[in-house]
Structure formats: C-alpha cells, structure tokens
Chimera marker file (.cmm) of the C-alpha trace (Angstrom):
<marker_set name="trace">
<marker id="1" x="-51.777" y="-45.317" z="-4.416" r="1" g="1" b="0" radius="0.5"/>
<marker id="2" x="-48.678" y="-47.353" z="-3.766" r="1" g="1" b="0" radius="0.5"/>
<marker id="3" x="-45.243" y="-46.601" z="-5.100" r="1" g="1" b="0" radius="0.5"/>
<marker id="4" x="-44.162" y="-50.238" z="-5.155" r="1" g="1" b="0" radius="0.5"/>
<marker id="5" x="-46.178" y="-52.757" z="-7.116" r="1" g="1" b="0" radius="0.5"/>
<marker id="6" x="-47.515" y="-55.876" z="-5.441" r="1" g="1" b="0" radius="0.5"/>
<marker id="7" x="-44.938" y="-57.882" z="-7.393" r="1" g="1" b="0" radius="0.5"/>
<marker id="8" x="-42.024" y="-55.778" z="-6.091" r="1" g="1" b="0" radius="0.5"/>
<marker id="9" x="-43.453" y="-55.814" z="-2.580" r="1" g="1" b="0" radius="0.5"/>
<marker id="10" x="-43.775" y="-59.618" z="-2.618" r="1" g="1" b="0" radius="0.5"/>
<marker id="11" x="-40.309" y="-60.011" z="-4.150" r="1" g="1" b="0" radius="0.5"/>
<marker id="12" x="-38.876" y="-58.087" z="-1.180" r="1" g="1" b="0" radius="0.5"/>
<marker id="13" x="-40.888" y="-60.208" z="1.234" r="1" g="1" b="0" radius="0.5"/>
<marker id="14" x="-39.713" y="-63.435" z="-0.443" r="1" g="1" b="0" radius="0.5"/>
<marker id="15" x="-36.076" y="-62.321" z="-0.470" r="1" g="1" b="0" radius="0.5"/>
<marker id="16" x="-36.252" y="-61.330" z="3.199" r="1" g="1" b="0" radius="0.5"/>
<marker id="17" x="-37.710" y="-64.758" z="4.051" r="1" g="1" b="0" radius="0.5"/>
<marker id="18" x="-34.900" y="-66.521" z="2.189" r="1" g="1" b="0" radius="0.5"/>
<marker id="19" x="-32.351" y="-64.270" z="3.879" r="1" g="1" b="0" radius="0.5"/>
<marker id="20" x="-33.693" y="-65.334" z="7.278" r="1" g="1" b="0" radius="0.5"/>
<marker id="21" x="-33.903" y="-69.014" z="6.340" r="1" g="1" b="0" radius="0.5"/>
<marker id="22" x="-30.399" y="-69.936" z="5.224" r="1" g="1" b="0" radius="0.5"/>
<marker id="23" x="-31.495" y="-73.465" z="4.284" r="1" g="1" b="0" radius="0.5"/>
<marker id="24" x="-33.884" y="-72.007" z="1.729" r="1" g="1" b="0" radius="0.5"/>
<marker id="25" x="-37.547" y="-72.402" z="1.048" r="1" g="1" b="0" radius="0.5"/>
<marker id="26" x="-40.087" y="-73.265" z="-1.591" r="1" g="1" b="0" radius="0.5"/>
<marker id="27" x="-43.085" y="-71.471" z="-3.062" r="1" g="1" b="0" radius="0.5"/>
<marker id="28" x="-45.581" y="-73.466" z="-1.015" r="1" g="1" b="0" radius="0.5"/>
<marker id="29" x="-44.054" y="-72.713" z="2.393" r="1" g="1" b="0" radius="0.5"/>
<marker id="30" x="-43.440" y="-69.046" z="1.563" r="1" g="1" b="0" radius="0.5"/>
<marker id="31" x="-47.010" y="-68.651" z="0.300" r="1" g="1" b="0" radius="0.5"/>
<marker id="32" x="-48.378" y="-70.335" z="3.425" r="1" g="1" b="0" radius="0.5"/>
<marker id="33" x="-46.157" y="-68.283" z="5.736" r="1" g="1" b="0" radius="0.5"/>
<marker id="34" x="-47.437" y="-64.974" z="4.368" r="1" g="1" b="0" radius="0.5"/>
<marker id="35" x="-50.880" y="-66.135" z="3.158" r="1" g="1" b="0" radius="0.5"/>
<marker id="36" x="-50.081" y="-65.313" z="-0.477" r="1" g="1" b="0" radius="0.5"/>
<marker id="37" x="-51.069" y="-66.972" z="-3.738" r="1" g="1" b="0" radius="0.5"/>
<marker id="38" x="-48.732" y="-69.934" z="-4.315" r="1" g="1" b="0" radius="0.5"/>
<marker id="39" x="-48.717" y="-69.497" z="-8.127" r="1" g="1" b="0" radius="0.5"/>
<marker id="40" x="-47.835" y="-65.799" z="-7.764" r="1" g="1" b="0" radius="0.5"/>
<marker id="41" x="-45.032" y="-66.617" z="-5.303" r="1" g="1" b="0" radius="0.5"/>
<marker id="42" x="-43.798" y="-69.378" z="-7.657" r="1" g="1" b="0" radius="0.5"/>
<marker id="43" x="-43.720" y="-66.960" z="-10.595" r="1" g="1" b="0" radius="0.5"/>
<marker id="44" x="-41.801" y="-64.354" z="-8.598" r="1" g="1" b="0" radius="0.5"/>
<marker id="45" x="-39.343" y="-67.018" z="-7.403" r="1" g="1" b="0" radius="0.5"/>
<marker id="46" x="-38.787" y="-68.154" z="-11.005" r="1" g="1" b="0" radius="0.5"/>
<marker id="47" x="-38.104" y="-64.596" z="-12.084" r="1" g="1" b="0" radius="0.5"/>
<marker id="48" x="-35.783" y="-63.973" z="-9.119" r="1" g="1" b="0" radius="0.5"/>
<marker id="49" x="-33.947" y="-67.169" z="-10.071" r="1" g="1" b="0" radius="0.5"/>
<marker id="50" x="-33.734" y="-66.163" z="-13.735" r="1" g="1" b="0" radius="0.5"/>
<marker id="51" x="-32.345" y="-62.733" z="-12.728" r="1" g="1" b="0" radius="0.5"/>
<marker id="52" x="-29.763" y="-64.316" z="-10.382" r="1" g="1" b="0" radius="0.5"/>
<marker id="53" x="-31.130" y="-63.235" z="-7.008" r="1" g="1" b="0" radius="0.5"/>
<marker id="54" x="-31.904" y="-66.773" z="-5.869" r="1" g="1" b="0" radius="0.5"/>
<marker id="55" x="-30.660" y="-70.226" z="-6.816" r="1" g="1" b="0" radius="0.5"/>
<marker id="56" x="-32.994" y="-73.174" z="-7.320" r="1" g="1" b="0" radius="0.5"/>
<marker id="57" x="-32.505" y="-76.802" z="-6.327" r="1" g="1" b="0" radius="0.5"/>
<marker id="58" x="-34.654" y="-79.567" z="-7.798" r="1" g="1" b="0" radius="0.5"/>
<marker id="59" x="-35.921" y="-82.683" z="-6.099" r="1" g="1" b="0" radius="0.5"/>
<marker id="60" x="-37.911" y="-83.691" z="-3.046" r="1" g="1" b="0" radius="0.5"/>
<marker id="61" x="-35.903" y="-81.364" z="-0.812" r="1" g="1" b="0" radius="0.5"/>
<marker id="62" x="-35.689" y="-78.758" z="-3.559" r="1" g="1" b="0" radius="0.5"/>
<marker id="63" x="-36.453" y="-75.092" z="-3.309" r="1" g="1" b="0" radius="0.5"/>
<marker id="64" x="-34.722" y="-71.755" z="-3.494" r="1" g="1" b="0" radius="0.5"/>
<marker id="65" x="-31.869" y="-70.161" z="-1.580" r="1" g="1" b="0" radius="0.5"/>
<marker id="66" x="-30.729" y="-66.569" z="-1.611" r="1" g="1" b="0" radius="0.5"/>
<marker id="67" x="-27.700" y="-65.982" z="-3.822" r="1" g="1" b="0" radius="0.5"/>
<marker id="68" x="-24.955" y="-64.517" z="-1.577" r="1" g="1" b="0" radius="0.5"/>
<marker id="69" x="-24.428" y="-61.438" z="-3.798" r="1" g="1" b="0" radius="0.5"/>
<marker id="70" x="-28.089" y="-60.489" z="-3.475" r="1" g="1" b="0" radius="0.5"/>
<marker id="71" x="-27.630" y="-58.722" z="-0.153" r="1" g="1" b="0" radius="0.5"/>
<marker id="72" x="-25.244" y="-56.208" z="-1.740" r="1" g="1" b="0" radius="0.5"/>
<marker id="73" x="-27.737" y="-55.390" z="-4.505" r="1" g="1" b="0" radius="0.5"/>
<marker id="74" x="-29.377" y="-51.971" z="-4.298" r="1" g="1" b="0" radius="0.5"/>
<marker id="75" x="-33.126" y="-51.637" z="-4.106" r="1" g="1" b="0" radius="0.5"/>
<marker id="76" x="-32.972" y="-49.638" z="-7.364" r="1" g="1" b="0" radius="0.5"/>
<marker id="77" x="-31.248" y="-52.575" z="-9.094" r="1" g="1" b="0" radius="0.5"/>
<marker id="78" x="-33.908" y="-54.996" z="-7.868" r="1" g="1" b="0" radius="0.5"/>
<marker id="79" x="-36.707" y="-52.722" z="-9.085" r="1" g="1" b="0" radius="0.5"/>
<marker id="80" x="-34.954" y="-52.370" z="-12.450" r="1" g="1" b="0" radius="0.5"/>
<marker id="81" x="-34.851" y="-56.144" z="-12.745" r="1" g="1" b="0" radius="0.5"/>
<marker id="82" x="-38.346" y="-56.880" z="-11.443" r="1" g="1" b="0" radius="0.5"/>
<marker id="83" x="-40.335" y="-53.863" z="-12.578" r="1" g="1" b="0" radius="0.5"/>
<marker id="84" x="-38.222" y="-52.378" z="-15.370" r="1" g="1" b="0" radius="0.5"/>
<marker id="85" x="-37.332" y="-49.504" z="-13.066" r="1" g="1" b="0" radius="0.5"/>
<marker id="86" x="-39.181" y="-47.107" z="-10.846" r="1" g="1" b="0" radius="0.5"/>
<marker id="87" x="-41.216" y="-44.203" z="-12.190" r="1" g="1" b="0" radius="0.5"/>
<marker id="88" x="-42.993" y="-41.641" z="-10.075" r="1" g="1" b="0" radius="0.5"/>
<marker id="89" x="-45.033" y="-40.273" z="-13.006" r="1" g="1" b="0" radius="0.5"/>
<marker id="90" x="-45.573" y="-40.949" z="-16.695" r="1" g="1" b="0" radius="0.5"/>
<marker id="91" x="-43.125" y="-38.182" z="-17.548" r="1" g="1" b="0" radius="0.5"/>
<marker id="92" x="-40.428" y="-39.386" z="-15.135" r="1" g="1" b="0" radius="0.5"/>
<marker id="93" x="-37.196" y="-40.164" z="-16.952" r="1" g="1" b="0" radius="0.5"/>
<marker id="94" x="-37.712" y="-43.353" z="-18.924" r="1" g="1" b="0" radius="0.5"/>
<marker id="95" x="-35.770" y="-44.248" z="-22.076" r="1" g="1" b="0" radius="0.5"/>
<marker id="96" x="-38.655" y="-46.489" z="-23.199" r="1" g="1" b="0" radius="0.5"/>
<marker id="97" x="-41.294" y="-43.765" z="-22.744" r="1" g="1" b="0" radius="0.5"/>
<marker id="98" x="-43.393" y="-44.505" z="-25.821" r="1" g="1" b="0" radius="0.5"/>
<marker id="99" x="-46.641" y="-43.177" z="-24.331" r="1" g="1" b="0" radius="0.5"/>
<marker id="100" x="-45.836" y="-39.735" z="-22.893" r="1" g="1" b="0" radius="0.5"/>
<marker id="101" x="-48.416" y="-37.601" z="-21.138" r="1" g="1" b="0" radius="0.5"/>
<marker id="102" x="-50.324" y="-35.271" z="-23.453" r="1" g="1" b="0" radius="0.5"/>
<marker id="103" x="-49.438" y="-32.319" z="-21.164" r="1" g="1" b="0" radius="0.5"/>
<marker id="104" x="-45.737" y="-33.115" z="-20.999" r="1" g="1" b="0" radius="0.5"/>
<marker id="105" x="-44.584" y="-30.057" z="-22.980" r="1" g="1" b="0" radius="0.5"/>
<marker id="106" x="-46.563" y="-27.488" z="-20.943" r="1" g="1" b="0" radius="0.5"/>
<marker id="107" x="-46.773" y="-29.167" z="-17.529" r="1" g="1" b="0" radius="0.5"/>
<marker id="108" x="-45.976" y="-26.755" z="-14.657" r="1" g="1" b="0" radius="0.5"/>
<marker id="109" x="-45.147" y="-29.586" z="-12.212" r="1" g="1" b="0" radius="0.5"/>
<marker id="110" x="-42.936" y="-31.684" z="-14.508" r="1" g="1" b="0" radius="0.5"/>
<marker id="111" x="-39.649" y="-30.202" z="-13.250" r="1" g="1" b="0" radius="0.5"/>
<marker id="112" x="-40.498" y="-30.395" z="-9.521" r="1" g="1" b="0" radius="0.5"/>
<marker id="113" x="-41.782" y="-33.955" z="-9.906" r="1" g="1" b="0" radius="0.5"/>
<marker id="114" x="-38.643" y="-34.798" z="-11.874" r="1" g="1" b="0" radius="0.5"/>
<marker id="115" x="-36.542" y="-33.593" z="-8.941" r="1" g="1" b="0" radius="0.5"/>
<marker id="116" x="-38.580" y="-35.694" z="-6.497" r="1" g="1" b="0" radius="0.5"/>
<marker id="117" x="-38.129" y="-38.690" z="-8.793" r="1" g="1" b="0" radius="0.5"/>
<marker id="118" x="-34.358" y="-38.094" z="-8.892" r="1" g="1" b="0" radius="0.5"/>
<marker id="119" x="-34.200" y="-37.948" z="-5.084" r="1" g="1" b="0" radius="0.5"/>
<marker id="120" x="-36.201" y="-41.150" z="-4.668" r="1" g="1" b="0" radius="0.5"/>
<marker id="121" x="-33.958" y="-42.968" z="-7.170" r="1" g="1" b="0" radius="0.5"/>
<marker id="122" x="-30.901" y="-41.702" z="-5.295" r="1" g="1" b="0" radius="0.5"/>
<marker id="123" x="-32.296" y="-43.150" z="-2.050" r="1" g="1" b="0" radius="0.5"/>
<marker id="124" x="-33.190" y="-46.452" z="-3.743" r="1" g="1" b="0" radius="0.5"/>
<marker id="125" x="-29.640" y="-46.702" z="-5.140" r="1" g="1" b="0" radius="0.5"/>
<marker id="126" x="-28.212" y="-46.061" z="-1.685" r="1" g="1" b="0" radius="0.5"/>
<marker id="127" x="-30.133" y="-48.833" z="0.093" r="1" g="1" b="0" radius="0.5"/>
<marker id="128" x="-28.899" y="-52.402" z="-0.219" r="1" g="1" b="0" radius="0.5"/>
<marker id="129" x="-31.122" y="-55.397" z="0.285" r="1" g="1" b="0" radius="0.5"/>
<marker id="130" x="-28.799" y="-56.378" z="3.123" r="1" g="1" b="0" radius="0.5"/>
<marker id="131" x="-29.851" y="-53.196" z="4.933" r="1" g="1" b="0" radius="0.5"/>
<marker id="132" x="-33.485" y="-54.160" z="4.529" r="1" g="1" b="0" radius="0.5"/>
<marker id="133" x="-32.919" y="-57.722" z="5.728" r="1" g="1" b="0" radius="0.5"/>
<marker id="134" x="-30.880" y="-57.614" z="8.926" r="1" g="1" b="0" radius="0.5"/>
<marker id="135" x="-30.491" y="-60.949" z="10.705" r="1" g="1" b="0" radius="0.5"/>
<marker id="136" x="-32.508" y="-59.875" z="13.743" r="1" g="1" b="0" radius="0.5"/>
<marker id="137" x="-35.756" y="-58.919" z="11.978" r="1" g="1" b="0" radius="0.5"/>
<marker id="138" x="-38.616" y="-61.352" z="11.463" r="1" g="1" b="0" radius="0.5"/>
<marker id="139" x="-39.556" y="-61.366" z="7.746" r="1" g="1" b="0" radius="0.5"/>
<marker id="140" x="-43.236" y="-61.033" z="8.689" r="1" g="1" b="0" radius="0.5"/>
<marker id="141" x="-42.568" y="-57.661" z="10.311" r="1" g="1" b="0" radius="0.5"/>
<marker id="142" x="-39.789" y="-56.445" z="8.022" r="1" g="1" b="0" radius="0.5"/>
<marker id="143" x="-40.623" y="-53.112" z="6.395" r="1" g="1" b="0" radius="0.5"/>
<marker id="144" x="-41.832" y="-53.574" z="2.860" r="1" g="1" b="0" radius="0.5"/>
<marker id="145" x="-43.193" y="-50.207" z="1.902" r="1" g="1" b="0" radius="0.5"/>
<marker id="146" x="-41.346" y="-47.286" z="0.391" r="1" g="1" b="0" radius="0.5"/>
<marker id="147" x="-42.341" y="-45.027" z="3.284" r="1" g="1" b="0" radius="0.5"/>
<marker id="148" x="-40.790" y="-47.435" z="5.808" r="1" g="1" b="0" radius="0.5"/>
<marker id="149" x="-37.711" y="-47.698" z="3.608" r="1" g="1" b="0" radius="0.5"/>
<marker id="150" x="-37.322" y="-43.928" z="3.453" r="1" g="1" b="0" radius="0.5"/>
<marker id="151" x="-37.662" y="-43.697" z="7.227" r="1" g="1" b="0" radius="0.5"/>
<marker id="152" x="-35.026" y="-46.405" z="7.714" r="1" g="1" b="0" radius="0.5"/>
<marker id="153" x="-32.691" y="-44.715" z="5.250" r="1" g="1" b="0" radius="0.5"/>
<marker id="154" x="-33.156" y="-41.314" z="6.878" r="1" g="1" b="0" radius="0.5"/>
<marker id="155" x="-32.440" y="-42.725" z="10.348" r="1" g="1" b="0" radius="0.5"/>
<marker id="156" x="-29.162" y="-44.214" z="9.045" r="1" g="1" b="0" radius="0.5"/>
<marker id="157" x="-27.980" y="-41.179" z="7.092" r="1" g="1" b="0" radius="0.5"/>
<marker id="158" x="-29.482" y="-38.163" z="8.861" r="1" g="1" b="0" radius="0.5"/>
<marker id="159" x="-27.112" y="-36.467" z="11.249" r="1" g="1" b="0" radius="0.5"/>
<marker id="160" x="-27.894" y="-33.440" z="13.305" r="1" g="1" b="0" radius="0.5"/>
<marker id="161" x="-26.295" y="-30.353" z="11.853" r="1" g="1" b="0" radius="0.5"/>
<marker id="162" x="-25.671" y="-27.229" z="13.863" r="1" g="1" b="0" radius="0.5"/>
<marker id="163" x="-27.973" y="-24.401" z="12.923" r="1" g="1" b="0" radius="0.5"/>
<marker id="164" x="-26.623" y="-20.941" z="12.342" r="1" g="1" b="0" radius="0.5"/>
<marker id="165" x="-28.393" y="-17.851" z="13.552" r="1" g="1" b="0" radius="0.5"/>
<link id1="1" id2="2" r="1" g="1" b="0" radius="0.2"/>
<link id1="2" id2="3" r="1" g="1" b="0" radius="0.2"/>
<link id1="3" id2="4" r="1" g="1" b="0" radius="0.2"/>
<link id1="4" id2="5" r="1" g="1" b="0" radius="0.2"/>
<link id1="5" id2="6" r="1" g="1" b="0" radius="0.2"/>
<link id1="6" id2="7" r="1" g="1" b="0" radius="0.2"/>
<link id1="7" id2="8" r="1" g="1" b="0" radius="0.2"/>
<link id1="8" id2="9" r="1" g="1" b="0" radius="0.2"/>
<link id1="9" id2="10" r="1" g="1" b="0" radius="0.2"/>
<link id1="10" id2="11" r="1" g="1" b="0" radius="0.2"/>
<link id1="11" id2="12" r="1" g="1" b="0" radius="0.2"/>
<link id1="12" id2="13" r="1" g="1" b="0" radius="0.2"/>
<link id1="13" id2="14" r="1" g="1" b="0" radius="0.2"/>
<link id1="14" id2="15" r="1" g="1" b="0" radius="0.2"/>
<link id1="15" id2="16" r="1" g="1" b="0" radius="0.2"/>
<link id1="16" id2="17" r="1" g="1" b="0" radius="0.2"/>
<link id1="17" id2="18" r="1" g="1" b="0" radius="0.2"/>
<link id1="18" id2="19" r="1" g="1" b="0" radius="0.2"/>
<link id1="19" id2="20" r="1" g="1" b="0" radius="0.2"/>
<link id1="20" id2="21" r="1" g="1" b="0" radius="0.2"/>
<link id1="21" id2="22" r="1" g="1" b="0" radius="0.2"/>
<link id1="22" id2="23" r="1" g="1" b="0" radius="0.2"/>
<link id1="23" id2="24" r="1" g="1" b="0" radius="0.2"/>
<link id1="24" id2="25" r="1" g="1" b="0" radius="0.2"/>
<link id1="25" id2="26" r="1" g="1" b="0" radius="0.2"/>
<link id1="26" id2="27" r="1" g="1" b="0" radius="0.2"/>
<link id1="27" id2="28" r="1" g="1" b="0" radius="0.2"/>
<link id1="28" id2="29" r="1" g="1" b="0" radius="0.2"/>
<link id1="29" id2="30" r="1" g="1" b="0" radius="0.2"/>
<link id1="30" id2="31" r="1" g="1" b="0" radius="0.2"/>
<link id1="31" id2="32" r="1" g="1" b="0" radius="0.2"/>
<link id1="32" id2="33" r="1" g="1" b="0" radius="0.2"/>
<link id1="33" id2="34" r="1" g="1" b="0" radius="0.2"/>
<link id1="34" id2="35" r="1" g="1" b="0" radius="0.2"/>
<link id1="35" id2="36" r="1" g="1" b="0" radius="0.2"/>
<link id1="36" id2="37" r="1" g="1" b="0" radius="0.2"/>
<link id1="37" id2="38" r="1" g="1" b="0" radius="0.2"/>
<link id1="38" id2="39" r="1" g="1" b="0" radius="0.2"/>
<link id1="39" id2="40" r="1" g="1" b="0" radius="0.2"/>
<link id1="40" id2="41" r="1" g="1" b="0" radius="0.2"/>
<link id1="41" id2="42" r="1" g="1" b="0" radius="0.2"/>
<link id1="42" id2="43" r="1" g="1" b="0" radius="0.2"/>
<link id1="43" id2="44" r="1" g="1" b="0" radius="0.2"/>
<link id1="44" id2="45" r="1" g="1" b="0" radius="0.2"/>
<link id1="45" id2="46" r="1" g="1" b="0" radius="0.2"/>
<link id1="46" id2="47" r="1" g="1" b="0" radius="0.2"/>
<link id1="47" id2="48" r="1" g="1" b="0" radius="0.2"/>
<link id1="48" id2="49" r="1" g="1" b="0" radius="0.2"/>
<link id1="49" id2="50" r="1" g="1" b="0" radius="0.2"/>
<link id1="50" id2="51" r="1" g="1" b="0" radius="0.2"/>
<link id1="51" id2="52" r="1" g="1" b="0" radius="0.2"/>
<link id1="52" id2="53" r="1" g="1" b="0" radius="0.2"/>
<link id1="53" id2="54" r="1" g="1" b="0" radius="0.2"/>
<link id1="54" id2="55" r="1" g="1" b="0" radius="0.2"/>
<link id1="55" id2="56" r="1" g="1" b="0" radius="0.2"/>
<link id1="56" id2="57" r="1" g="1" b="0" radius="0.2"/>
<link id1="57" id2="58" r="1" g="1" b="0" radius="0.2"/>
<link id1="58" id2="59" r="1" g="1" b="0" radius="0.2"/>
<link id1="59" id2="60" r="1" g="1" b="0" radius="0.2"/>
<link id1="60" id2="61" r="1" g="1" b="0" radius="0.2"/>
<link id1="61" id2="62" r="1" g="1" b="0" radius="0.2"/>
<link id1="62" id2="63" r="1" g="1" b="0" radius="0.2"/>
<link id1="63" id2="64" r="1" g="1" b="0" radius="0.2"/>
<link id1="64" id2="65" r="1" g="1" b="0" radius="0.2"/>
<link id1="65" id2="66" r="1" g="1" b="0" radius="0.2"/>
<link id1="66" id2="67" r="1" g="1" b="0" radius="0.2"/>
<link id1="67" id2="68" r="1" g="1" b="0" radius="0.2"/>
<link id1="68" id2="69" r="1" g="1" b="0" radius="0.2"/>
<link id1="69" id2="70" r="1" g="1" b="0" radius="0.2"/>
<link id1="70" id2="71" r="1" g="1" b="0" radius="0.2"/>
<link id1="71" id2="72" r="1" g="1" b="0" radius="0.2"/>
<link id1="72" id2="73" r="1" g="1" b="0" radius="0.2"/>
<link id1="73" id2="74" r="1" g="1" b="0" radius="0.2"/>
<link id1="74" id2="75" r="1" g="1" b="0" radius="0.2"/>
<link id1="75" id2="76" r="1" g="1" b="0" radius="0.2"/>
<link id1="76" id2="77" r="1" g="1" b="0" radius="0.2"/>
<link id1="77" id2="78" r="1" g="1" b="0" radius="0.2"/>
<link id1="78" id2="79" r="1" g="1" b="0" radius="0.2"/>
<link id1="79" id2="80" r="1" g="1" b="0" radius="0.2"/>
<link id1="80" id2="81" r="1" g="1" b="0" radius="0.2"/>
<link id1="81" id2="82" r="1" g="1" b="0" radius="0.2"/>
<link id1="82" id2="83" r="1" g="1" b="0" radius="0.2"/>
<link id1="83" id2="84" r="1" g="1" b="0" radius="0.2"/>
<link id1="84" id2="85" r="1" g="1" b="0" radius="0.2"/>
<link id1="85" id2="86" r="1" g="1" b="0" radius="0.2"/>
<link id1="86" id2="87" r="1" g="1" b="0" radius="0.2"/>
<link id1="87" id2="88" r="1" g="1" b="0" radius="0.2"/>
<link id1="88" id2="89" r="1" g="1" b="0" radius="0.2"/>
<link id1="89" id2="90" r="1" g="1" b="0" radius="0.2"/>
<link id1="90" id2="91" r="1" g="1" b="0" radius="0.2"/>
<link id1="91" id2="92" r="1" g="1" b="0" radius="0.2"/>
<link id1="92" id2="93" r="1" g="1" b="0" radius="0.2"/>
<link id1="93" id2="94" r="1" g="1" b="0" radius="0.2"/>
<link id1="94" id2="95" r="1" g="1" b="0" radius="0.2"/>
<link id1="95" id2="96" r="1" g="1" b="0" radius="0.2"/>
<link id1="96" id2="97" r="1" g="1" b="0" radius="0.2"/>
<link id1="97" id2="98" r="1" g="1" b="0" radius="0.2"/>
<link id1="98" id2="99" r="1" g="1" b="0" radius="0.2"/>
<link id1="99" id2="100" r="1" g="1" b="0" radius="0.2"/>
<link id1="100" id2="101" r="1" g="1" b="0" radius="0.2"/>
<link id1="101" id2="102" r="1" g="1" b="0" radius="0.2"/>
<link id1="102" id2="103" r="1" g="1" b="0" radius="0.2"/>
<link id1="103" id2="104" r="1" g="1" b="0" radius="0.2"/>
<link id1="104" id2="105" r="1" g="1" b="0" radius="0.2"/>
<link id1="105" id2="106" r="1" g="1" b="0" radius="0.2"/>
<link id1="106" id2="107" r="1" g="1" b="0" radius="0.2"/>
<link id1="107" id2="108" r="1" g="1" b="0" radius="0.2"/>
<link id1="108" id2="109" r="1" g="1" b="0" radius="0.2"/>
<link id1="109" id2="110" r="1" g="1" b="0" radius="0.2"/>
<link id1="110" id2="111" r="1" g="1" b="0" radius="0.2"/>
<link id1="111" id2="112" r="1" g="1" b="0" radius="0.2"/>
<link id1="112" id2="113" r="1" g="1" b="0" radius="0.2"/>
<link id1="113" id2="114" r="1" g="1" b="0" radius="0.2"/>
<link id1="114" id2="115" r="1" g="1" b="0" radius="0.2"/>
<link id1="115" id2="116" r="1" g="1" b="0" radius="0.2"/>
<link id1="116" id2="117" r="1" g="1" b="0" radius="0.2"/>
<link id1="117" id2="118" r="1" g="1" b="0" radius="0.2"/>
<link id1="118" id2="119" r="1" g="1" b="0" radius="0.2"/>
<link id1="119" id2="120" r="1" g="1" b="0" radius="0.2"/>
<link id1="120" id2="121" r="1" g="1" b="0" radius="0.2"/>
<link id1="121" id2="122" r="1" g="1" b="0" radius="0.2"/>
<link id1="122" id2="123" r="1" g="1" b="0" radius="0.2"/>
<link id1="123" id2="124" r="1" g="1" b="0" radius="0.2"/>
<link id1="124" id2="125" r="1" g="1" b="0" radius="0.2"/>
<link id1="125" id2="126" r="1" g="1" b="0" radius="0.2"/>
<link id1="126" id2="127" r="1" g="1" b="0" radius="0.2"/>
<link id1="127" id2="128" r="1" g="1" b="0" radius="0.2"/>
<link id1="128" id2="129" r="1" g="1" b="0" radius="0.2"/>
<link id1="129" id2="130" r="1" g="1" b="0" radius="0.2"/>
<link id1="130" id2="131" r="1" g="1" b="0" radius="0.2"/>
<link id1="131" id2="132" r="1" g="1" b="0" radius="0.2"/>
<link id1="132" id2="133" r="1" g="1" b="0" radius="0.2"/>
<link id1="133" id2="134" r="1" g="1" b="0" radius="0.2"/>
<link id1="134" id2="135" r="1" g="1" b="0" radius="0.2"/>
<link id1="135" id2="136" r="1" g="1" b="0" radius="0.2"/>
<link id1="136" id2="137" r="1" g="1" b="0" radius="0.2"/>
<link id1="137" id2="138" r="1" g="1" b="0" radius="0.2"/>
<link id1="138" id2="139" r="1" g="1" b="0" radius="0.2"/>
<link id1="139" id2="140" r="1" g="1" b="0" radius="0.2"/>
<link id1="140" id2="141" r="1" g="1" b="0" radius="0.2"/>
<link id1="141" id2="142" r="1" g="1" b="0" radius="0.2"/>
<link id1="142" id2="143" r="1" g="1" b="0" radius="0.2"/>
<link id1="143" id2="144" r="1" g="1" b="0" radius="0.2"/>
<link id1="144" id2="145" r="1" g="1" b="0" radius="0.2"/>
<link id1="145" id2="146" r="1" g="1" b="0" radius="0.2"/>
<link id1="146" id2="147" r="1" g="1" b="0" radius="0.2"/>
<link id1="147" id2="148" r="1" g="1" b="0" radius="0.2"/>
<link id1="148" id2="149" r="1" g="1" b="0" radius="0.2"/>
<link id1="149" id2="150" r="1" g="1" b="0" radius="0.2"/>
<link id1="150" id2="151" r="1" g="1" b="0" radius="0.2"/>
<link id1="151" id2="152" r="1" g="1" b="0" radius="0.2"/>
<link id1="152" id2="153" r="1" g="1" b="0" radius="0.2"/>
<link id1="153" id2="154" r="1" g="1" b="0" radius="0.2"/>
<link id1="154" id2="155" r="1" g="1" b="0" radius="0.2"/>
<link id1="155" id2="156" r="1" g="1" b="0" radius="0.2"/>
<link id1="156" id2="157" r="1" g="1" b="0" radius="0.2"/>
<link id1="157" id2="158" r="1" g="1" b="0" radius="0.2"/>
<link id1="158" id2="159" r="1" g="1" b="0" radius="0.2"/>
<link id1="159" id2="160" r="1" g="1" b="0" radius="0.2"/>
<link id1="160" id2="161" r="1" g="1" b="0" radius="0.2"/>
<link id1="161" id2="162" r="1" g="1" b="0" radius="0.2"/>
<link id1="162" id2="163" r="1" g="1" b="0" radius="0.2"/>
<link id1="163" id2="164" r="1" g="1" b="0" radius="0.2"/>
<link id1="164" id2="165" r="1" g="1" b="0" radius="0.2"/>
</marker_set>
C-alpha cells in the first residue's frame, strides 16, 4: 500500500527535475531520464501547467519550466490540485464523500484514524515543495515517498526537549 498515488509521486519527480534544470525540460527527456511512460509524463505536465505549477513554451525548443511560485507551494496544496486531496481512509474528512464506509457509524477506529489523518495533513501543509527540492539534490535520488518526507520533516522540526523525572 502506498499513501501517494503514482500520479502524485511522478508529479513530485517531474517538479524536482524542473527545479534542478532551470532551462526547463520536455516530456520526452523527463520520461527518458526516469524511464517513465512518455504519455503519462506528458499528461502530468499538461495538468501541472493547467494548475499553474509549470509554464509551457511551444516550438522546436519548447518544453516546460517551473513556475517560480511553485517552490513555496505546500505538499498538501499540490495533492489537492493533483489528487483532489489526501485521504488516509474512506471515512477521512472529505466534503465530497458520496460513498462512505458501511461501518462508518459504529467503527471503533474511526476517531483514532481521523487523528492520524489530521496529523499527516498538518505535516503536508507544513512542507513546501522548495524544501523537497533543494538545489544540491539530484532529482533521481530526491525523496519521493511519504515516509521519506515525514523523516525529512521530523529532522527539520524535531528538537530535543529536556525530560523531567
């Protein structure tokens, strides 16, 4: 089970590539670089362009470049745009929840899972794409899983607190 869809995972990979390559790139070279399906990369690039994360340029030297404001976007915002949000479970808060779980009313783990969902969303809102795509990291080795993201976030925000006896 993965918490990020393949589409979201590839969108992060594509954005990190464009962040590293200031001159931009096209679907073919990105697909070749990461051995991905060119049509899938092209579709993600079109959607990222439509949502304002990248800008496209037509012509022989055409392609896509990262929109400057993209690096200040939170990971939660990107997932909202690409995946219509993040949901840990079927009963996680979702205003469009038209197909709720049949056990939703009597579920003993709904509240604890809801709290976990809230915490994950809080972390996703606190991480900008710029934090995921520092200049010194090769896009091929950049973390693109939620577990890696959580570890990165924890290392940046976790401070040692004195323990009381």
